[in-house]
C-alpha positions as CSV (number, residue, x, y, z in Angstrom):
1,M,18.1,-18.7,-166.5
2,G,19.9,-15.3,-166.9
3,Y,16.7,-13.6,-168.3
4,I,14.6,-15.2,-165.4
5,L,17.0,-14.0,-162.7
6,V,17.3,-10.6,-164.1
7,I,13.3,-10.2,-164.4
8,L,12.9,-11.6,-161.0
9,A,15.5,-9.0,-159.5
10,A,13.6,-6.2,-161.7
11,T,10.3,-7.4,-160.2
12,F,11.2,-7.1,-156.7
13,W,12.9,-3.7,-157.5
14,G,9.5,-2.7,-159.2
15,S,7.4,-3.4,-155.9
16,L,9.5,-0.7,-153.9
17,G,6.6,1.8,-154.9
18,V,4.1,0.2,-152.7
19,V,6.4,0.3,-149.6
20,V,7.6,3.8,-150.4
21,T,4.3,5.1,-151.0
22,Y,3.1,3.4,-147.5
23,L,6.2,5.2,-145.7
24,K,5.8,8.6,-147.3
25,D,2.1,8.6,-146.2
26,A,3.4,7.9,-142.7
27,G,5.3,11.2,-142.9
28,F,8.9,9.8,-143.7
29,N,10.9,11.7,-146.2
30,S,12.8,10.2,-149.2
31,Y,16.3,9.9,-147.4
32,E,14.9,8.3,-144.3
33,I,13.0,5.7,-146.6
34,S,16.4,5.2,-148.3
35,F,18.1,4.6,-145.0
36,F,15.3,2.2,-143.7
37,R,15.8,0.1,-146.7
38,L,19.7,-0.2,-146.6
39,F,19.4,-0.2,-142.6
40,F,17.2,-3.3,-142.3
41,A,18.7,-5.1,-145.3
42,T,22.2,-4.9,-143.3
43,I,20.6,-6.1,-140.3
44,L,18.8,-9.0,-142.1
45,M,22.1,-10.1,-143.8
46,F,24.0,-9.8,-140.5
47,V,21.7,-12.1,-138.7
48,Y,21.8,-14.5,-141.5
49,I,25.6,-14.5,-141.8
50,L,25.8,-14.6,-138.0
51,F,23.8,-18.0,-137.8
52,S,24.9,-19.6,-141.0
53,D,28.4,-18.9,-141.5
54,R,30.4,-16.4,-139.5
55,E,33.4,-16.9,-141.6
56,K,31.7,-14.8,-144.2
57,F,32.3,-11.8,-142.0
58,I,36.1,-12.3,-142.4
59,I,37.5,-10.6,-145.6
60,G,40.7,-9.4,-146.8
61,G,41.7,-5.9,-147.1
62,K,41.6,-5.6,-150.9
63,K,38.4,-7.5,-151.3
64,L,36.8,-5.3,-148.3
65,I,37.7,-2.0,-150.0
66,F,35.8,-3.5,-153.2
67,C,32.9,-4.4,-151.3
68,L,32.8,-0.9,-149.5
69,L,33.4,0.7,-152.8
70,V,30.4,-1.1,-154.3
71,G,28.4,0.1,-151.3
72,V,29.4,3.7,-151.4
73,I,28.9,4.1,-155.2
74,S,25.9,2.0,-156.1
75,Q,24.2,2.0,-152.8
76,G,25.1,5.2,-150.7
77,L,25.8,7.8,-153.7
78,F,23.2,6.2,-155.9
79,N,20.5,7.0,-153.2
80,L,21.7,10.6,-152.5
81,F,22.0,11.5,-156.3
82,Y,18.6,10.0,-157.2
83,F,16.7,11.4,-154.5
84,G,18.5,14.7,-154.6
85,S,17.5,14.8,-158.3
86,I,13.9,14.0,-157.6
87,V,13.6,16.8,-155.0
88,R,14.9,19.3,-157.7
89,V,13.1,18.2,-160.8
90,G,10.3,15.8,-159.6
91,I,9.8,12.1,-159.8
92,T,9.1,11.8,-163.5
93,T,12.3,13.5,-164.7
94,G,14.3,11.8,-161.9
95,V,13.0,8.5,-163.2
96,I,13.6,9.3,-166.9
97,L,17.3,10.3,-166.1
98,L,17.8,7.0,-164.1
99,Y,16.9,4.7,-167.0
100,T,19.7,6.2,-169.1
101,A,21.7,3.6,-166.9
102,P,22.3,1.2,-169.7
103,I,23.9,3.8,-171.6
104,F,26.6,4.2,-168.8
105,T,26.7,0.4,-168.4
106,M,27.7,0.3,-172.2
107,L,30.3,2.9,-171.9
108,F,31.8,1.2,-168.6
109,A,31.7,-2.3,-170.2
110,K,33.7,-0.8,-173.2
111,I,36.2,0.9,-170.7
112,F,36.7,-1.6,-168.1
113,N,36.1,-4.9,-169.7
114,G,36.7,-4.2,-173.4
115,T,33.4,-5.3,-174.4
116,I,32.6,-4.6,-178.2
117,L,29.7,-2.5,-178.7
118,T,27.3,-3.9,-181.3
119,K,24.6,-2.3,-183.2
120,T,22.2,-4.4,-181.7
121,N,23.1,-3.5,-178.1
122,I,22.9,0.2,-179.3
123,I,19.5,-0.2,-180.9
124,S,18.3,-2.1,-177.7
125,I,19.2,0.8,-175.5
126,V,17.6,3.3,-177.7
127,L,14.3,1.3,-177.6
128,C,14.6,0.5,-173.9
129,F,15.0,4.3,-173.1
130,T,12.2,5.2,-175.3
131,G,9.8,2.5,-173.7
132,C,10.7,4.0,-170.4
133,F,10.0,7.6,-171.4
134,L,6.8,6.6,-172.7
135,I,5.7,4.8,-169.6
136,V,7.1,7.4,-167.4
137,T,5.6,10.5,-168.9
138,N,2.6,8.9,-171.0
139,G,4.3,10.4,-174.1
140,S,4.3,13.8,-173.0
141,I,7.5,15.9,-173.0
142,N,5.7,18.5,-171.1
143,N,6.2,16.1,-168.0
144,F,10.0,16.6,-168.4
145,V,11.2,19.6,-165.7
146,G,14.6,21.2,-166.3
147,D,16.9,22.1,-163.4
148,T,20.7,22.1,-164.2
149,V,21.8,20.7,-160.8
150,G,18.8,18.2,-160.7
151,I,19.6,16.8,-164.3
152,V,23.2,16.6,-163.3
153,L,22.4,14.6,-160.0
154,G,19.9,12.4,-162.2
155,I,22.9,11.8,-164.6
156,L,25.1,10.9,-161.6
157,A,22.4,8.5,-160.2
158,A,22.2,6.8,-163.6
159,M,26.2,6.5,-163.7
160,S,26.3,5.1,-160.1
161,Y,23.5,2.5,-160.9
162,G,24.8,1.6,-164.5
163,I,28.1,0.7,-162.9
164,L,26.6,-2.0,-160.8
165,P,26.6,-4.5,-163.5
166,I,30.2,-3.9,-164.1
167,F,31.2,-4.4,-160.3
168,N,29.0,-7.5,-160.2
169,K,31.0,-8.9,-163.2
170,N,34.3,-8.2,-162.0
171,I,34.0,-9.2,-158.3
172,P,37.3,-10.5,-157.0
173,K,37.6,-14.4,-156.5
174,G,37.0,-15.4,-153.2
175,I,34.1,-12.9,-152.1
176,D,30.9,-14.6,-151.4
177,P,27.9,-12.8,-152.7
178,Y,26.3,-12.6,-149.1
179,T,29.6,-11.1,-147.8
180,L,29.6,-8.6,-150.7
181,M,25.9,-7.5,-149.9
182,F,26.4,-7.1,-146.2
183,Y,29.3,-4.9,-146.5
184,S,27.9,-2.8,-149.4
185,F,24.5,-2.3,-147.7
186,L,26.6,-1.4,-144.5
187,A,28.6,1.1,-146.5
188,G,25.4,2.7,-148.0
189,V,23.9,3.2,-144.6
190,L,27.1,5.0,-143.7
191,V,26.8,7.2,-146.5
192,V,23.2,8.0,-146.3
193,S,23.0,8.6,-142.2
194,P,24.5,12.0,-142.2
195,Q,21.5,13.3,-144.2
196,I,19.2,12.3,-141.4
197,N,18.8,11.8,-137.9
198,P,19.0,7.9,-137.6
199,L,18.1,7.4,-134.1
200,E,15.1,9.8,-134.5
201,S,13.8,8.2,-137.6
202,L,14.2,4.8,-136.3
203,G,12.5,5.7,-133.1
204,T,9.5,7.0,-134.9
205,L,9.4,3.7,-136.9
206,F,9.7,1.5,-134.0
207,Q,6.9,3.1,-132.4
208,D,4.5,1.0,-134.7
209,R,5.0,-2.7,-134.8
210,S,3.4,-3.0,-138.3
211,M,6.1,-0.6,-139.4
212,I,8.8,-2.7,-138.1
213,I,7.4,-5.7,-140.1
214,L,7.1,-3.4,-143.2
215,G,10.7,-2.4,-142.7
216,L,12.1,-6.0,-142.5
217,G,9.9,-6.7,-145.6
218,F,11.4,-3.6,-147.2
219,G,14.9,-4.7,-146.5
220,F,14.3,-8.4,-147.7
221,V,12.2,-8.7,-150.7
222,P,13.1,-5.5,-152.9
223,T,16.6,-5.2,-151.5
224,I,18.4,-8.4,-150.4
225,L,16.5,-10.7,-152.9
226,S,16.6,-8.4,-155.8
227,H,20.5,-7.9,-155.4
228,L,20.9,-11.6,-154.9
229,F,19.2,-12.4,-158.1
230,F,21.1,-9.5,-159.8
231,L,24.3,-10.9,-158.7
232,K,23.4,-14.3,-160.0
233,A,22.2,-13.2,-163.5
234,I,25.6,-11.8,-164.1
235,K,27.1,-15.3,-164.5
236,Y,24.8,-16.0,-167.4
237,L,24.5,-12.5,-169.2
238,D,26.8,-9.7,-170.2
239,P,26.4,-6.5,-168.1
240,I,24.9,-4.4,-171.0
241,R,22.1,-7.1,-171.4
242,V,21.6,-7.1,-167.6
243,S,21.2,-3.5,-167.6
244,I,18.7,-3.3,-170.4
245,I,16.4,-6.2,-168.9
246,A,16.5,-4.6,-165.5
247,N,14.5,-1.9,-166.8
248,F,11.8,-4.3,-166.9
249,E,11.2,-2.7,-163.3
250,V,9.4,0.2,-164.7
251,M,6.9,-2.3,-166.2
252,V,6.3,-3.8,-162.9
253,A,6.0,-0.4,-161.1
254,S,3.4,0.7,-163.9
255,S,1.4,-2.5,-163.6
256,I,1.3,-2.1,-159.9
257,G,0.3,1.3,-160.3
258,F,-2.5,0.2,-162.4
259,F,-3.7,-2.7,-160.3
260,V,-3.2,-1.3,-156.9
261,Y,-3.7,2.3,-157.0
262,G,-5.8,2.6,-160.1
263,E,-3.5,4.6,-162.3
264,G,-4.1,4.9,-165.9
265,L,-2.7,2.3,-168.3
266,G,-3.4,3.7,-171.9
267,V,-2.0,2.8,-175.2
268,I,1.2,5.0,-175.0
269,K,2.2,3.2,-172.0
270,I,1.5,-0.3,-173.3
271,G,3.5,0.8,-176.3
272,G,6.3,1.6,-174.0
273,M,6.2,-1.8,-172.3
274,I,6.3,-3.5,-175.7
275,L,9.6,-1.6,-176.5
276,I,11.0,-2.6,-173.4
277,I,10.1,-6.3,-174.3
278,I,11.6,-5.9,-177.7
279,A,14.7,-4.0,-176.2
280,S,15.1,-6.9,-173.7
281,T,14.9,-9.9,-176.3
282,L,16.6,-8.2,-179.3
283,P,20.4,-9.0,-178.2
284,S,19.4,-12.5,-177.9
285,I,18.2,-12.9,-181.6
286,K,20.9,-13.9,-184.1
287,I,20.0,-13.6,-187.7
288,N,22.3,-15.0,-190.4
289,Y,21.9,-12.7,-193.2
290,K,24.4,-14.5,-195.3
291,N,22.4,-17.7,-195.6
292,M,19.1,-15.9,-196.3
293,N,18.1,-16.4,-200.0
294,F,16.0,-13.1,-200.5
295,K,15.5,-14.1,-204.2
296,N,13.0,-17.0,-203.2
297,W,11.1,-14.6,-201.1
298,S,7.7,-13.5,-202.4
299,F,5.4,-10.9,-201.2
């Protein structure tokens, strides 16, 4: 169940590229797109809670601080760091840096949860990152662009994304998942808003009815649903494994690029996908070496 939930979350996250491409073609910049995603997700969560259970709006001081902290770091700052990195070093390098997130999840799990780091986890992270690198760069290091500030921003984005599973694992008792998402999305909106003119951007978007529908879908499918599945998955799997499996997103994005936009999908990218699958399943494979009788093996 945990694997299914993470893969569903990663699948919805991987579909972001379709909406982002459409909005970019319409003339919106990266910060506006990030704002639209969080804004519409906040509106949808507000409407849902308003008509389902208004008591979910009520939350204590410390719990509210926790929700806002999640939003500021893993929603607001993540978007600022990630898109800031892309502006300086390009999409390819920015994405590569983002997919170092499982490394930071592993470190945060050790620091905050006292998780014992196993060789299997380390090998899985190496395989996962290698697979992502192959898919994003098609195996060519020449696609990696160096810029000190851009690289630092990319690493900070990976850190703010990598700590999300730790937040989800340590949610204080009494916080409803929908409450957490509403206030975290809201905090993200407040962090991203100063980078743009929200009223002007929304005014431009609202001129086209199809854009409004697109915005609502943007806030619902790759934002609300993906985060909801991600929150549920943490009940079944440890944060490190969740973070590794979540990189299934890059496989989805690459597949969409192939089937929807006709982008190339050669042997190297397929090899990267296989590495991600191996990395995702490796932590669940338990081998009892002590009970293996190698003397009886024949080749």
